[in-house]
C-alpha positions as a Python dict, from the first residue, in 0.01 Angstrom:
ca = {
    (1, 'M'): (0, 0, 0),
    (2, 'G'): (202, -80, -320),
    (3, 'K'): (422, 146, -538),
    (4, 'G'): (156, 197, -791),
    (5, 'A'): (-120, 319, -556),
    (6, 'N'): (-125, 674, -688),
    (7, 'M'): (-181, 529, -1048),
    (8, 'F'): (-512, 387, -974),
    (9, 'L'): (-708, 666, -808),
    (10, 'T'): (-1043, 633, -981),
    (11, 'D'): (-1279, 340, -1021),
    (12, 'D'): (-1230, 365, -1412),
    (13, 'D'): (-845, 341, -1359),
    (14, 'K'): (-891, 38, -1142),
    (15, 'Y'): (-1128, -129, -1371),
    (16, 'Q'): (-891, -91, -1662),
    (17, 'A'): (-619, -249, -1447),
    (18, 'L'): (-845, -535, -1374),
    (19, 'K'): (-926, -576, -1746),
    (20, 'H'): (-570, -581, -1840),
    (21, 'R'): (-441, -774, -1533),
    (22, 'N'): (-189, -499, -1497),
    (23, 'P'): (89, -611, -1280),
    (24, 'K'): (159, -264, -1157),
    (25, 'A'): (-174, -271, -981),
    (26, 'E'): (-54, -544, -753),
    (27, 'G'): (-60, -423, -400),
    (28, 'S'): (-245, -93, -476),
    (29, 'F'): (-596, -228, -414),
    (30, 'V'): (-800, -532, -408),
    (31, 'Y'): (-1145, -587, -553),
    (32, 'C'): (-1440, -779, -436),
    (33, 'V'): (-1715, -939, -640),
    (34, 'L'): (-2051, -878, -478),
    (35, 'S'): (-2239, -1163, -641),
    (36, 'T'): (-1988, -1427, -500),
    (37, 'G'): (-1846, -1262, -188),
    (38, 'I'): (-1483, -1314, -297),
    (39, 'V'): (-1199, -1064, -260),
    (40, 'C'): (-937, -1101, -530),
    (41, 'R'): (-593, -930, -630),
    (42, 'P'): (-609, -711, -943),
    (43, 'T'): (-396, -978, -1127),
    (44, 'C'): (-621, -1266, -1051),
    (45, 'S'): (-663, -1503, -1335),
    (46, 'S'): (-1028, -1572, -1264),
    (47, 'R'): (-1303, -1455, -1506),
    (48, 'L'): (-1371, -1090, -1451),
    (49, 'A'): (-1717, -1010, -1288),
    (50, 'L'): (-1954, -759, -1426),
    (51, 'R'): (-1844, -411, -1349),
    (52, 'K'): (-2162, -347, -1147),
    (53, 'N'): (-2068, -626, -926),
    (54, 'I'): (-1722, -500, -821),
    (55, 'K'): (-1626, -321, -522),
    (56, 'Y'): (-1280, -186, -447),
    (57, 'Y'): (-1094, -192, -123),
    (58, 'Q'): (-751, -56, -21),
    (59, 'N'): (-647, -379, 147),
    (60, 'V'): (-759, -736, 204),
    (61, 'E'): (-830, -681, 585),
    (62, 'E'): (-1103, -419, 496),
    (63, 'A'): (-1263, -651, 259),
    (64, 'I'): (-1253, -957, 497),
    (65, 'H'): (-1405, -715, 769),
    (66, 'D'): (-1686, -659, 526),
    (67, 'S'): (-1753, -1048, 513),
    (68, 'F'): (-1570, -1110, 192),
    (69, 'R'): (-1372, -1431, 167),
    (70, 'P'): (-1021, -1458, -5),
    (71, 'C'): (-1003, -1616, -352),
    (72, 'K'): (-847, -1951, -343),
    (73, 'R'): (-682, -1893, -684),
    (74, 'C'): (-487, -1566, -613),
    (75, 'K'): (-466, -1585, -231),
    (76, 'P'): (-493, -1199, -164),
    (77, 'D'): (-453, -1282, 216),
    (78, 'V'): (-113, -1449, 176),
    (79, 'P'): (138, -1162, 179),
    (80, 'T'): (449, -1332, 47),
    (81, 'E'): (541, -1637, -162),
    (82, 'W'): (180, -1644, -304),
    (83, 'N'): (306, -1675, -658),
    (84, 'P'): (483, -2009, -740),
    (85, 'Q'): (587, -1906, -1079),
    (86, 'N'): (781, -1615, -948),
    (87, 'N'): (928, -1815, -676),
    (88, 'F'): (1063, -2090, -911),
    (89, 'V'): (1188, -1834, -1174),
    (90, 'I'): (1393, -1666, -896),
    (91, 'K'): (1506, -1992, -766),
    (92, 'S'): (1607, -2120, -1118),
    (93, 'C'): (1795, -1775, -1184),
    (94, 'N'): (2005, -1828, -876),
    (95, 'M'): (2080, -2183, -978),
    (96, 'I'): (2171, -2065, -1330),
    (97, 'Y'): (2400, -1799, -1160),
    (98, 'E'): (2561, -2074, -970),
    (99, 'Y'): (2642, -2265, -1280),
    (100, 'A'): (2797, -1955, -1432),
    (101, 'S'): (2990, -1852, -1132),
    (102, 'S'): (3134, -2197, -1102),
    (103, 'K'): (3208, -2195, -1476),
    (104, 'T'): (3044, -2538, -1541),
    (105, 'S'): (2812, -2590, -1827),
    (106, 'L'): (2446, -2531, -1789),
    (107, 'D'): (2236, -2829, -1701),
    (108, 'I'): (1861, -2742, -1757),
    (109, 'D'): (1751, -3106, -1697),
    (110, 'E'): (1915, -3093, -1337),
    (111, 'I'): (1736, -2757, -1263),
    (112, 'I'): (1408, -2892, -1385),
    (113, 'K'): (1452, -3210, -1183),
    (114, 'E'): (1526, -3003, -864),
    (115, 'L'): (1223, -2767, -929),
    (116, 'K'): (983, -3061, -998),
    (117, 'I'): (814, -2916, -1320),
    (118, 'S'): (791, -3005, -1686),
    (119, 'K'): (1056, -2882, -1914),
    (120, 'W'): (825, -2681, -2150),
    (121, 'Y'): (644, -2522, -1844),
    (122, 'F'): (980, -2418, -1723),
    (123, 'Y'): (1091, -2271, -2050),
    (124, 'R'): (762, -2075, -2123),
    (125, 'T'): (737, -1936, -1760),
    (126, 'F'): (1119, -1830, -1745),
    (127, 'K'): (1088, -1651, -2074),
    (128, 'I'): (765, -1489, -1967),
    (129, 'Y'): (929, -1343, -1656),
    (130, 'T'): (1279, -1275, -1774),
    (131, 'H'): (1212, -1208, -2141),
    (132, 'M'): (1504, -1437, -2222),
    (133, 'T'): (1574, -1809, -2245),
    (134, 'P'): (1768, -1982, -1965),
    (135, 'R'): (2074, -2007, -2190),
    (136, 'M'): (2067, -1650, -2271),
    (137, 'F'): (2032, -1571, -1887),
    (138, 'Y'): (2328, -1810, -1836),
    (139, 'K'): (2534, -1610, -2087),
    (140, 'Q'): (2443, -1287, -1922),
    (141, 'C'): (2559, -1433, -1595),
    (142, 'L'): (2893, -1539, -1746),
    (143, 'K'): (2941, -1179, -1858),
    (144, 'G'): (2869, -1047, -1524),
    (145, 'T'): (2522, -892, -1583),
    (146, 'Y'): (2323, -1096, -1341),
    (147, 'Q'): (1969, -945, -1313),
    (148, 'V'): (1747, -1147, -1086),
    (149, 'A'): (1634, -813, -916),
    (150, 'N'): (1444, -737, -1255),
    (151, 'V'): (1215, -1034, -1216),
    (152, 'P'): (866, -895, -1159),
    (153, 'M'): (653, -1017, -877),
    (154, 'I'): (383, -1118, -1124),
    (155, 'Q'): (376, -1140, -1502),
    (156, 'T'): (49, -1197, -1674),
    (157, 'K'): (3, -1331, -2004),
    (158, 'R'): (-194, -1037, -2122),
    (159, 'D'): (86, -793, -1986),
    (160, 'A'): (349, -1009, -2178),
    (161, 'I'): (156, -1009, -2498),
    (162, 'K'): (100, -637, -2487),
    (163, 'K'): (467, -574, -2424),
    (164, 'K'): (552, -801, -2732),
    (165, 'E'): (307, -609, -2955),
    (166, 'I'): (480, -285, -2850),
    (167, 'V'): (819, -414, -2933),
    (168, 'Q'): (706, -546, -3260),
    (169, 'S'): (536, -220, -3355),
    (170, 'I'): (850, -14, -3253),
    (171, 'C'): (1064, -269, -3468),
    (172, 'Q'): (836, -232, -3763),
    (173, 'E'): (822, 149, -3748),
    (174, 'T'): (1218, 143, -3730),
    (175, 'K'): (1242, -84, -4035),
    (176, 'E'): (996, 137, -4214),
    (177, 'Y'): (1201, 462, -4113),
    (178, 'L'): (1541, 292, -4221),
    (179, 'H'): (1390, 172, -4543),
    (180, 'D'): (1279, 548, -4602),
    (181, 'L'): (1613, 680, -4528),
    (182, 'S'): (1782, 439, -4756),
    (183, 'T'): (1537, 515, -5032),
    (184, 'D'): (1590, 897, -4980),
    (185, 'K'): (1969, 846, -5025),
    (186, 'I'): (1930, 641, -5335),
    (187, 'L'): (1705, 927, -5477),
    (188, 'Q'): (1961, 1180, -5384),
    (189, 'C'): (2237, 982, -5562),
    (190, 'I'): (2030, 973, -5887),
}
C-alpha cells in the first residue's frame, strides 16, 4: 500500500479523493465501477461513476480476483512507468540538468525532438509537474539546486488548479495585510 493509506480510511474519504483526483491517494486503494466491471486508480481521468456504483479495494489483485478488469486508460495493473507524462518530465529534467552541468545553453527544440512530443504539450506538462518553466529549471540547475526528486508520480489538472488557487488566495491576503499595515503607518504619522 502507498504512503497515504492511513489518510483514506472511510468510504467518504476515498470518494472525496476520487472527486478531486487527489494524487496522494495513488497507491492507497483502487476503486471498481460495478456497472462496467472496471477497476481504476483513484487518479484516473475517466468520468466518475455514481457513488452507488463504486466499490473500493486495497489493491488491483483483489479486484481482478473478483472479476473486474483493469482500466485501459489508467492501467492500474501496471506497477511502474504507467504515467508517460511523469516519465518524460523526469527524462527532460535529466536532459536539462545535463545541459546545465556541461555549461551549454539550453536547447528546448533538441529536447522536444528527442522526446517526440509537441512544444506546447511539453511546456504545459513540464510546468504542471515542476511548477516552473524549463528555463527556470535550467537556471536552478546552474545554481546547483537540482530537484528532479520533487516531481510527483502523478499531477492531475484539478490538483494543479487547486494549488494555484491556494497560492493566489495567500498572495491576495498578504497584499491586503501589507496594504493595511502601510495604511496604519500613514494614519499613525498623521
